[in-house]
C-alpha positions as YAML, in Angstrom:
chain: A
units: angstrom
residues:
- id: 1
  name: UNK
  ca: [12.92, -25.08, -25.87]
- id: 2
  name: UNK
  ca: [10.30, -25.90, -23.47]
- id: 3
  name: UNK
  ca: [7.10, -28.10, -23.33]
- id: 4
  name: UNK
  ca: [5.24, -24.76, -23.58]
- id: 5
  name: UNK
  ca: [6.95, -23.52, -25.77]
- id: 6
  name: UNK
  ca: [6.55, -25.77, -28.55]
- id: 7
  name: UNK
  ca: [2.91, -26.47, -28.17]
- id: 8
  name: UNK
  ca: [2.76, -22.85, -29.27]
- id: 9
  name: UNK
  ca: [5.19, -23.06, -32.16]
- id: 10
  name: UNK
  ca: [2.98, -26.25, -33.07]
- id: 11
  name: UNK
  ca: [-0.22, -24.31, -32.60]
- id: 12
  name: UNK
  ca: [1.34, -21.46, -34.50]
- id: 13
  name: UNK
  ca: [3.40, -22.61, -37.50]
- id: 14
  name: UNK
  ca: [0.57, -24.56, -39.87]
- id: 15
  name: UNK
  ca: [0.25, -21.19, -41.36]
- id: 16
  name: UNK
  ca: [2.95, -19.89, -41.37]
- id: 17
  name: UNK
  ca: [4.87, -23.12, -42.92]
- id: 18
  name: UNK
  ca: [4.51, -25.47, -45.23]
- id: 19
  name: UNK
  ca: [6.96, -28.45, -44.58]
- id: 20
  name: UNK
  ca: [7.07, -31.78, -45.85]
- id: 21
  name: UNK
  ca: [8.78, -34.82, -45.06]
- id: 22
  name: UNK
  ca: [10.72, -37.18, -48.26]
- id: 23
  name: UNK
  ca: [11.45, -40.80, -47.63]
- id: 24
  name: UNK
  ca: [14.90, -39.98, -48.77]
- id: 25
  name: UNK
  ca: [15.78, -37.96, -45.53]
- id: 26
  name: UNK
  ca: [15.44, -34.33, -46.54]
- id: 27
  name: UNK
  ca: [12.62, -31.59, -46.83]
- id: 28
  name: UNK
  ca: [11.77, -28.22, -47.79]
- id: 29
  name: UNK
  ca: [9.38, -25.79, -47.01]
- id: 30
  name: UNK
  ca: [8.77, -22.46, -47.20]
- id: 31
  name: UNK
  ca: [7.80, -19.38, -44.62]
- id: 32
  name: UNK
  ca: [6.30, -16.22, -45.56]
- id: 33
  name: UNK
  ca: [8.54, -13.76, -43.86]
- id: 34
  name: UNK
  ca: [7.62, -10.34, -42.77]
- id: 35
  name: UNK
  ca: [3.88, -10.57, -44.69]
- id: 36
  name: UNK
  ca: [5.37, -8.99, -47.96]
- id: 37
  name: UNK
  ca: [5.23, -10.93, -51.04]
- id: 38
  name: UNK
  ca: [8.83, -10.61, -51.54]
- id: 39
  name: UNK
  ca: [9.71, -11.76, -49.04]
- id: 40
  name: UNK
  ca: [10.39, -15.63, -48.62]
- id: 41
  name: UNK
  ca: [12.38, -18.36, -46.26]
- id: 42
  name: UNK
  ca: [13.19, -21.28, -47.48]
- id: 43
  name: UNK
  ca: [14.17, -24.19, -45.04]
- id: 44
  name: UNK
  ca: [15.82, -27.55, -46.36]
- id: 45
  name: UNK
  ca: [16.91, -30.08, -43.43]
- id: 46
  name: UNK
  ca: [19.08, -32.91, -45.19]
- id: 47
  name: UNK
  ca: [19.86, -36.18, -42.53]
- id: 48
  name: UNK
  ca: [23.01, -37.10, -45.51]
- id: 49
  name: UNK
  ca: [23.18, -38.81, -48.64]
- id: 50
  name: UNK
  ca: [24.12, -42.08, -47.65]
- id: 51
  name: UNK
  ca: [22.13, -43.77, -45.05]
- id: 52
  name: UNK
  ca: [23.87, -44.23, -41.84]
- id: 53
  name: UNK
  ca: [24.48, -47.44, -39.69]
- id: 54
  name: UNK
  ca: [24.10, -47.58, -36.18]
- id: 55
  name: UNK
  ca: [27.78, -47.16, -35.93]
- id: 56
  name: UNK
  ca: [28.54, -44.44, -38.28]
- id: 57
  name: UNK
  ca: [27.65, -40.34, -37.02]
- id: 58
  name: UNK
  ca: [24.60, -39.03, -37.76]
- id: 59
  name: UNK
  ca: [24.58, -35.32, -39.58]
- id: 60
  name: UNK
  ca: [21.52, -32.84, -39.85]
- id: 61
  name: UNK
  ca: [21.77, -30.34, -41.68]
- id: 62
  name: UNK
  ca: [19.49, -27.34, -41.19]
- id: 63
  name: UNK
  ca: [19.56, -24.54, -44.38]
- id: 64
  name: UNK
  ca: [17.42, -21.37, -44.30]
- id: 65
  name: UNK
  ca: [17.29, -19.11, -47.84]
- id: 66
  name: UNK
  ca: [16.13, -16.22, -48.20]
- id: 67
  name: UNK
  ca: [14.58, -16.86, -51.87]
- id: 68
  name: UNK
  ca: [12.93, -13.14, -51.77]
- id: 69
  name: UNK
  ca: [13.49, -9.95, -53.58]
- id: 70
  name: UNK
  ca: [14.90, -8.04, -49.55]
- id: 71
  name: UNK
  ca: [16.76, -8.89, -46.75]
- id: 72
  name: UNK
  ca: [15.45, -10.57, -44.46]
- id: 73
  name: UNK
  ca: [15.81, -10.11, -40.80]
- id: 74
  name: UNK
  ca: [15.79, -12.83, -38.43]
- id: 75
  name: UNK
  ca: [14.77, -11.79, -34.72]
- id: 76
  name: UNK
  ca: [15.93, -14.28, -31.95]
- id: 77
  name: UNK
  ca: [14.86, -14.48, -28.71]
- id: 78
  name: UNK
  ca: [17.67, -15.24, -27.45]
- id: 79
  name: UNK
  ca: [21.35, -16.73, -27.96]
- id: 80
  name: UNK
  ca: [19.78, -20.01, -29.53]
- id: 81
  name: UNK
  ca: [19.41, -19.58, -33.55]
- id: 82
  name: UNK
  ca: [18.29, -23.43, -33.65]
- id: 83
  name: UNK
  ca: [17.16, -26.54, -32.68]
- id: 84
  name: UNK
  ca: [17.25, -30.44, -33.36]
- id: 85
  name: UNK
  ca: [14.93, -33.08, -32.03]
- id: 86
  name: UNK
  ca: [15.73, -36.97, -33.51]
- id: 87
  name: UNK
  ca: [11.60, -39.05, -32.64]
- id: 88
  name: UNK
  ca: [11.82, -42.66, -32.47]
- id: 89
  name: UNK
  ca: [9.01, -44.86, -34.39]
- id: 90
  name: UNK
  ca: [6.93, -44.70, -30.91]
- id: 91
  name: UNK
  ca: [7.39, -40.94, -30.41]
- id: 92
  name: UNK
  ca: [10.11, -41.02, -27.99]
- id: 93
  name: UNK
  ca: [12.50, -38.62, -28.44]
- id: 94
  name: UNK
  ca: [16.09, -39.87, -28.69]
- id: 95
  name: UNK
  ca: [18.18, -36.99, -29.40]
- id: 96
  name: UNK
  ca: [17.61, -33.56, -28.71]
- id: 97
  name: UNK
  ca: [20.22, -30.95, -29.46]
- id: 98
  name: UNK
  ca: [19.92, -28.21, -27.11]
- id: 99
  name: UNK
  ca: [19.29, -30.50, -24.13]
- id: 100
  name: UNK
  ca: [21.84, -29.51, -21.63]
- id: 101
  name: UNK
  ca: [23.38, -26.20, -23.34]
- id: 102
  name: UNK
  ca: [23.23, -23.00, -22.60]
- id: 103
  name: UNK
  ca: [22.21, -20.35, -24.68]
- id: 104
  name: UNK
  ca: [22.76, -16.44, -23.96]
- id: 105
  name: UNK
  ca: [19.44, -14.63, -22.82]
- id: 106
  name: UNK
  ca: [20.32, -11.79, -25.21]
- id: 107
  name: UNK
  ca: [18.04, -10.42, -28.35]
- id: 108
  name: UNK
  ca: [19.76, -11.47, -31.27]
- id: 109
  name: UNK
  ca: [19.62, -10.79, -34.86]
- id: 110
  name: UNK
  ca: [20.56, -12.03, -37.91]
- id: 111
  name: UNK
  ca: [20.58, -10.87, -41.86]
- id: 112
  name: UNK
  ca: [19.52, -12.51, -44.41]
- id: 113
  name: UNK
  ca: [20.62, -10.92, -48.07]
- id: 114
  name: UNK
  ca: [18.51, -12.02, -51.18]
- id: 115
  name: UNK
  ca: [19.69, -15.44, -52.38]
- id: 116
  name: UNK
  ca: [22.28, -15.70, -49.14]
- id: 117
  name: UNK
  ca: [21.96, -19.27, -46.85]
- id: 118
  name: UNK
  ca: [22.79, -19.78, -43.40]
- id: 119
  name: UNK
  ca: [23.50, -23.37, -42.09]
- id: 120
  name: UNK
  ca: [23.32, -24.93, -39.05]
- id: 121
  name: UNK
  ca: [24.61, -28.46, -38.07]
- id: 122
  name: UNK
  ca: [23.92, -30.78, -35.34]
- id: 123
  name: UNK
  ca: [25.69, -33.93, -35.23]
- id: 124
  name: UNK
  ca: [25.31, -37.61, -32.95]
- id: 125
  name: UNK
  ca: [28.66, -39.34, -32.99]
- id: 126
  name: UNK
  ca: [27.09, -42.43, -30.80]
- id: 127
  name: UNK
  ca: [25.04, -43.13, -33.52]
- id: 128
  name: UNK
  ca: [20.96, -44.39, -33.41]
- id: 129
  name: UNK
  ca: [20.44, -48.17, -33.35]
- id: 130
  name: UNK
  ca: [18.81, -49.28, -36.33]
- id: 131
  name: UNK
  ca: [15.80, -47.71, -37.26]
- id: 132
  name: UNK
  ca: [12.97, -45.18, -38.80]
- id: 133
  name: UNK
  ca: [12.98, -41.96, -37.42]
- id: 134
  name: UNK
  ca: [11.17, -38.51, -37.27]
- id: 135
  name: UNK
  ca: [13.86, -35.79, -37.25]
- id: 136
  name: UNK
  ca: [12.08, -31.66, -36.69]
- id: 137
  name: UNK
  ca: [14.85, -29.53, -37.09]
- id: 138
  name: UNK
  ca: [13.43, -25.69, -35.83]
- id: 139
  name: UNK
  ca: [14.89, -22.46, -36.64]
- id: 140
  name: UNK
  ca: [13.93, -20.53, -33.03]
- id: 141
  name: UNK
  ca: [13.15, -17.24, -34.50]
- id: 142
  name: UNK
  ca: [10.53, -14.93, -32.75]
- id: 143
  name: UNK
  ca: [8.50, -17.04, -33.81]
- id: 144
  name: UNK
  ca: [9.64, -20.33, -34.76]
- id: 145
  name: UNK
  ca: [9.92, -22.78, -38.19]
- id: 146
  name: UNK
  ca: [9.87, -26.20, -38.18]
- id: 147
  name: UNK
  ca: [10.35, -28.53, -40.40]
- id: 148
  name: UNK
  ca: [10.26, -32.47, -40.81]
- id: 149
  name: UNK
  ca: [11.81, -35.03, -42.22]
- id: 150
  name: UNK
  ca: [12.04, -38.61, -42.23]
- id: 151
  name: UNK
  ca: [15.68, -40.41, -40.93]
- id: 152
  name: UNK
  ca: [16.27, -44.48, -41.37]
- id: 153
  name: UNK
  ca: [19.68, -46.15, -39.60]
- id: 154
  name: UNK
  ca: [20.76, -48.87, -41.12]
- id: 155
  name: UNK
  ca: [21.66, -51.59, -39.31]
- id: 156
  name: UNK
  ca: [25.90, -52.02, -38.49]
- id: 157
  name: UNK
  ca: [27.51, -54.11, -41.89]
...
């Protein structure tokens, strides 16, 4: 996602998505799935149950669940379905899942039945230096939905 698309998403997202960060390394929020009160997309972001250390990989998981009573149609502008960004305390993006990846330039659609979930995973193999980070996970639909969590990386033991 380029900077102008991120800026547009930041301006559009607040009324679409109520997301909050949790110190435990997970977050959840609900996004309206199209204007009908029976269509709700719930996003959750997990950074793992145990805080990683600077020597271990970091696994991020974005989950989208249809908590409504009707099928939810998710339209995508291209082949990308999700993205993750890890941001240091001083505001520097230290890891961006989509960086260097190429996505098919074709419209896509996913149908999420009531009660069903989709899961997307990002893995940082090299680990991260010890510290606190913000993690942004985005469902890259035509109208993107972003959720944020806090990630704490412990020093090597």
